[in-house]
C-alpha positions as CSV (number, residue, x, y, z in Angstrom):
1,X,0.0,0.0,0.0
2,X,1.4,3.4,-1.0
3,X,1.5,5.9,1.8
4,X,0.4,9.3,0.8
5,X,0.0,11.1,4.1
6,X,2.3,11.8,7.0
7,X,-0.3,10.8,9.6
8,X,1.7,12.0,12.6
9,X,2.0,15.4,10.9
10,X,-1.7,15.5,10.0
11,X,-2.5,14.6,13.6
12,X,-0.3,17.3,15.1
13,X,-1.6,20.0,12.8
14,X,-5.3,19.1,13.4
15,X,-4.7,19.1,17.2
16,X,-2.8,22.4,17.1
17,X,-5.7,23.9,15.1
18,X,-8.2,22.6,17.7
19,X,-6.2,23.9,20.6
20,X,-5.9,27.4,19.0
21,X,-9.3,27.8,17.5
22,X,-9.8,30.6,15.1
23,X,-13.3,32.1,14.9
24,X,-15.1,30.9,11.8
25,X,-12.3,28.4,10.8
26,X,-14.7,25.5,11.2
27,X,-17.0,26.7,8.4
28,X,-16.4,23.6,6.3
29,X,-17.1,21.3,9.2
30,X,-20.3,23.3,10.0
31,X,-21.4,23.1,6.4
32,X,-20.8,19.3,6.2
33,X,-22.3,18.8,9.7
34,X,-25.6,20.5,8.7
35,X,-25.8,18.6,5.5
36,X,-25.2,15.2,7.2
37,X,-27.8,16.0,9.8
38,X,-30.3,17.0,7.1
39,X,-29.8,13.6,5.4
40,X,-30.1,11.8,8.7
41,X,-33.4,13.6,9.5
42,X,-35.1,12.0,6.5
43,X,-34.1,8.5,7.4
44,X,-37.1,6.7,8.8
45,X,-35.2,5.1,11.6
46,X,-34.1,5.8,15.1
47,X,-30.5,5.0,16.2
48,X,-29.8,3.9,19.7
49,X,-26.0,3.9,19.5
50,X,-24.2,6.4,17.3
51,X,-20.5,7.5,16.9
52,X,-19.0,10.6,15.4
53,X,-15.7,9.5,14.1
54,X,-13.0,12.2,13.9
55,X,-15.4,15.0,13.4
56,X,-13.2,17.8,14.7
57,X,-14.8,20.0,17.3
58,X,-18.2,18.2,17.0
59,X,-20.3,20.2,14.5
60,X,-21.8,17.1,12.9
61,X,-22.4,15.5,16.3
62,X,-24.3,18.5,17.6
63,X,-26.5,18.9,14.4
64,X,-27.2,15.1,14.3
65,X,-28.3,15.0,17.9
66,X,-30.7,17.9,17.2
67,X,-32.6,15.8,14.7
68,X,-34.0,13.6,17.5
69,X,-32.9,10.5,15.6
70,X,-30.2,9.5,18.0
71,X,-30.5,8.2,21.6
72,X,-26.8,8.2,22.5
73,X,-23.9,9.6,20.6
74,X,-20.2,9.2,21.4
75,X,-17.4,11.3,19.9
76,X,-14.0,9.9,18.9
77,X,-11.0,12.1,18.2
78,X,-7.2,12.0,18.4
79,X,-7.0,14.3,21.5
80,X,-9.0,16.0,24.2
81,X,-8.3,19.3,22.4
82,X,-11.3,18.7,20.2
83,X,-13.7,18.6,23.2
84,X,-15.7,21.4,24.7
85,X,-15.2,21.9,28.5
86,X,-16.2,18.8,30.4
87,X,-17.3,17.0,27.2
88,X,-16.3,13.3,27.0
89,X,-14.3,12.4,23.9
90,X,-12.8,9.0,23.3
91,X,-9.3,8.9,22.0
92,X,-8.6,7.1,18.7
93,X,-5.9,7.5,16.0
94,X,-7.1,8.7,12.6
95,X,-7.1,5.3,11.0
96,X,-8.4,3.5,14.1
97,X,-12.0,2.4,14.6
98,X,-11.9,1.1,18.2
99,X,-15.5,-0.2,18.2
100,X,-16.6,-3.7,19.0
101,X,-18.0,-5.9,16.2
102,X,-21.7,-5.0,15.5
103,X,-21.7,-2.6,18.4
104,X,-23.3,0.6,17.0
105,X,-26.2,1.6,14.8
106,X,-24.8,4.7,13.2
107,X,-21.3,6.1,12.3
108,X,-20.9,9.7,11.2
109,X,-17.7,10.6,9.5
110,X,-17.4,14.3,8.7
111,X,-14.3,15.4,6.6
112,X,-11.8,12.9,7.8
113,X,-11.7,9.9,5.5
114,X,-9.7,11.8,2.9
115,X,-6.7,11.9,5.3
116,X,-6.4,8.2,5.7
117,X,-3.7,6.1,3.9
118,X,-5.8,2.9,4.3
119,X,-9.2,4.2,3.5
120,X,-10.5,0.8,2.3
121,X,-9.4,-0.7,5.7
122,X,-11.1,2.1,7.6
123,X,-14.3,1.6,5.8
124,X,-14.2,-2.2,6.4
125,X,-13.7,-1.6,10.1
126,X,-16.6,0.8,10.2
127,X,-18.9,-1.7,8.4
128,X,-17.8,-4.4,10.9
129,X,-18.6,-2.1,13.8
130,X,-22.2,-1.5,12.6
131,X,-25.0,-3.7,13.7
132,X,-27.0,-5.3,10.8
133,X,-29.0,-2.6,9.1
134,X,-26.7,0.0,10.7
135,X,-25.8,3.2,8.7
136,X,-22.7,5.0,7.7
137,X,-23.0,8.7,6.8
138,X,-19.8,10.4,5.6
139,X,-18.8,13.7,4.1
140,X,-15.5,13.5,2.1
141,X,-13.7,16.3,0.3
142,X,-13.6,15.4,-3.4
143,X,-11.9,16.1,-6.7
144,X,-12.4,19.8,-7.6
145,X,-11.5,20.9,-4.0
146,X,-8.9,23.7,-4.1
147,X,-8.5,23.2,-7.9
148,X,-7.6,26.9,-8.3
149,X,-4.9,26.7,-5.6
150,X,-3.5,23.5,-7.1
151,X,-3.2,25.1,-10.5
152,X,-1.6,28.3,-9.2
153,X,1.0,26.6,-7.0
154,X,2.1,24.2,-9.8
155,X,2.3,27.0,-12.3
156,X,4.2,29.3,-10.0
157,X,6.8,26.6,-9.1
158,X,7.2,25.6,-12.7
159,X,7.8,29.3,-13.7
160,X,10.3,30.1,-11.0
161,X,12.2,26.8,-10.7
162,X,11.4,24.8,-13.8
163,X,9.8,21.9,-11.8
164,X,6.9,21.2,-9.5
165,X,6.1,19.1,-6.4
166,X,2.7,18.2,-4.9
167,X,1.4,21.0,-2.7
168,X,-2.3,20.1,-2.6
169,X,-3.5,16.7,-1.6
170,X,-5.3,14.4,-4.2
171,X,-9.0,14.0,-3.7
172,X,-11.2,11.0,-4.7
173,X,-14.1,11.3,-7.1
174,X,-17.7,10.0,-6.7
175,X,-16.9,6.7,-8.6
176,X,-13.9,6.0,-6.3
177,X,-16.0,6.4,-3.1
178,X,-18.8,4.3,-4.5
179,X,-16.4,1.5,-5.4
180,X,-14.8,1.7,-1.9
181,X,-18.2,1.4,-0.2
182,X,-19.0,-1.7,-2.3
183,X,-15.6,-3.2,-1.7
184,X,-16.0,-2.7,2.1
185,X,-19.3,-4.7,2.0
186,X,-21.8,-1.9,2.4
187,X,-25.3,-2.5,1.0
188,X,-27.4,0.1,-0.8
189,X,-24.6,2.7,-1.2
190,X,-25.6,6.2,-2.2
191,X,-23.0,8.7,-3.3
192,X,-23.5,12.3,-4.6
193,X,-21.4,15.4,-4.8
194,X,-21.9,19.1,-4.1
195,X,-19.6,22.1,-4.5
196,X,-19.4,25.5,-2.8
197,X,-17.3,28.5,-3.9
198,X,-15.8,30.6,-1.1
199,X,-14.4,34.0,-1.9
200,X,-11.3,35.6,-0.3
201,X,-9.6,39.0,-0.5
202,X,-6.2,37.3,-1.4
203,X,-4.4,34.0,-1.6
204,X,-2.9,34.8,1.8
205,X,-6.4,34.8,3.4
206,X,-7.2,31.4,1.9
207,X,-3.9,29.9,3.2
208,X,-4.6,31.4,6.6
209,X,-7.9,29.6,6.7
210,X,-6.3,26.3,5.6
211,X,-3.7,26.6,8.4
212,X,-6.4,27.4,10.9
213,X,-8.1,24.1,9.8
214,X,-4.9,22.2,10.3
215,X,-4.9,21.5,6.5
216,X,-1.4,22.6,5.4
217,X,0.3,20.2,3.0
218,X,0.7,16.8,4.8
219,X,1.9,14.7,1.8
220,X,4.8,12.4,2.5
221,X,6.2,13.4,-1.0
222,X,6.0,17.1,-0.3
223,X,9.0,19.2,-1.0
224,X,11.0,20.1,2.2
225,X,12.5,23.2,0.5
226,X,11.1,26.3,2.1
227,X,9.2,28.7,-0.1
228,X,10.3,32.3,-0.2
229,X,8.4,35.5,-0.4
230,X,9.0,35.8,-4.1
231,X,7.1,32.5,-4.6
232,X,4.1,33.6,-2.6
233,X,3.9,37.0,-4.1
234,X,4.0,35.6,-7.6
235,X,1.4,32.9,-6.7
236,X,-0.9,35.5,-5.2
237,X,-0.6,37.6,-8.4
238,X,-1.3,34.6,-10.6
239,X,-4.3,33.6,-8.5
240,X,-5.8,37.0,-8.9
241,X,-5.2,37.0,-12.6
242,X,-6.8,33.6,-13.2
243,X,-9.5,33.3,-10.5
244,X,-10.8,36.7,-9.4
245,X,-14.2,38.2,-9.8
246,X,-14.9,41.7,-11.1
247,X,-14.7,43.1,-7.6
248,X,-11.1,41.7,-7.2
249,X,-11.9,38.9,-4.8
250,X,-10.6,35.4,-5.6
251,X,-12.5,32.2,-5.7
252,X,-11.8,28.9,-4.0
253,X,-13.8,25.7,-4.7
254,X,-14.6,23.1,-2.1
255,X,-16.3,20.0,-3.3
256,X,-17.8,17.3,-1.1
257,X,-19.0,13.8,-1.6
258,X,-21.8,12.8,0.7
259,X,-21.9,9.0,1.0
260,X,-24.1,6.6,2.8
261,X,-24.1,2.8,3.1
262,X,-25.8,0.2,5.3
263,X,-24.5,-2.9,7.0
264,X,-26.2,-5.8,5.2
265,X,-29.5,-7.2,6.7
266,X,-32.0,-9.7,5.4
267,X,-34.8,-7.1,5.4
268,X,-33.0,-4.9,2.9
269,X,-34.1,-4.8,-0.8
270,X,-32.3,-7.2,-3.0
271,X,-31.7,-7.0,-6.7
272,X,-33.8,-9.4,-8.8
273,X,-32.1,-12.5,-10.1
274,X,-31.4,-12.5,-13.8
275,X,-34.3,-13.9,-15.8
276,X,-36.8,-13.4,-12.9
277,X,-38.6,-10.4,-14.6
278,X,-42.3,-11.0,-15.2
279,X,-42.6,-8.4,-18.1
280,X,-40.5,-7.8,-21.1
281,X,-38.8,-4.4,-21.3
282,X,-40.4,-3.6,-24.6
283,X,-43.9,-4.3,-23.1
284,X,-43.1,-2.0,-20.2
285,X,-42.0,0.8,-22.5
286,X,-44.9,0.1,-24.9
287,X,-42.4,-0.3,-27.8
288,X,-44.0,-1.9,-30.9
289,X,-42.1,-5.1,-32.1
290,X,-39.7,-4.6,-35.0
291,X,-40.6,-6.2,-38.3
292,X,-37.5,-7.9,-39.6
293,X,-38.6,-7.2,-43.1
294,X,-38.6,-3.5,-42.6
295,X,-35.6,-3.2,-40.2
296,X,-32.8,-1.5,-42.1
297,X,-30.3,-1.8,-39.4
């Protein structure tokens, strides 16, 4: 398995960001948390035992509890820094799912699965932790996220040094996530994507937000060569030239995959066996039969 992320570095940066919270820096977690809760609210089920897995400061947990669909919810994070005063948080590493087999009804994963090296393994462990007919709800940053920043940083480095190194992490697309859910054994997987455009005064404001989220470049293959002021000034200029609105503010795209999947249960719908249909497709569509004598194809 190829390792993409320096997980100790990811963990340190996330925990530092949680300990030094910047007002409004959790806006992506807030957005994802509200969307996950809205999706939970329309599920015609009640969940006795739920877990928010690596959800930062708990936006998704709070909104999900407010739906009234959950009896008991536990939060799991890498450190107590993510907890509010006197709030219980269980400690678990980013790729860890320390839950007993078939022990919970619902797992909520807001904006964390994209930082795991062994994402298939994490999904398998989540599915094993779910009771039969238990539900996973996840929000995952997807391809298209920070596409403007990726373009500008690569172009700036190529211009100034003649080469380029990865400075924005790769993100999965909808098909990737759907395939991973099926591979992990989830039934009835549903995957869709949404995007939001956030505007900033300058590139430096965007990068300040990313640092406040603990999301600076965590790639193992990142360049260790420090970037100088000339690089950032040129990158800011190029960003403004390529991705600014008429008022001079720049755009940054954040795309999200919202995914759900169920632990298999005998009560769930099953696809029909081949040949078991009771009506021909042509009859259902009311298509007249083709006369071979007049068919020119």
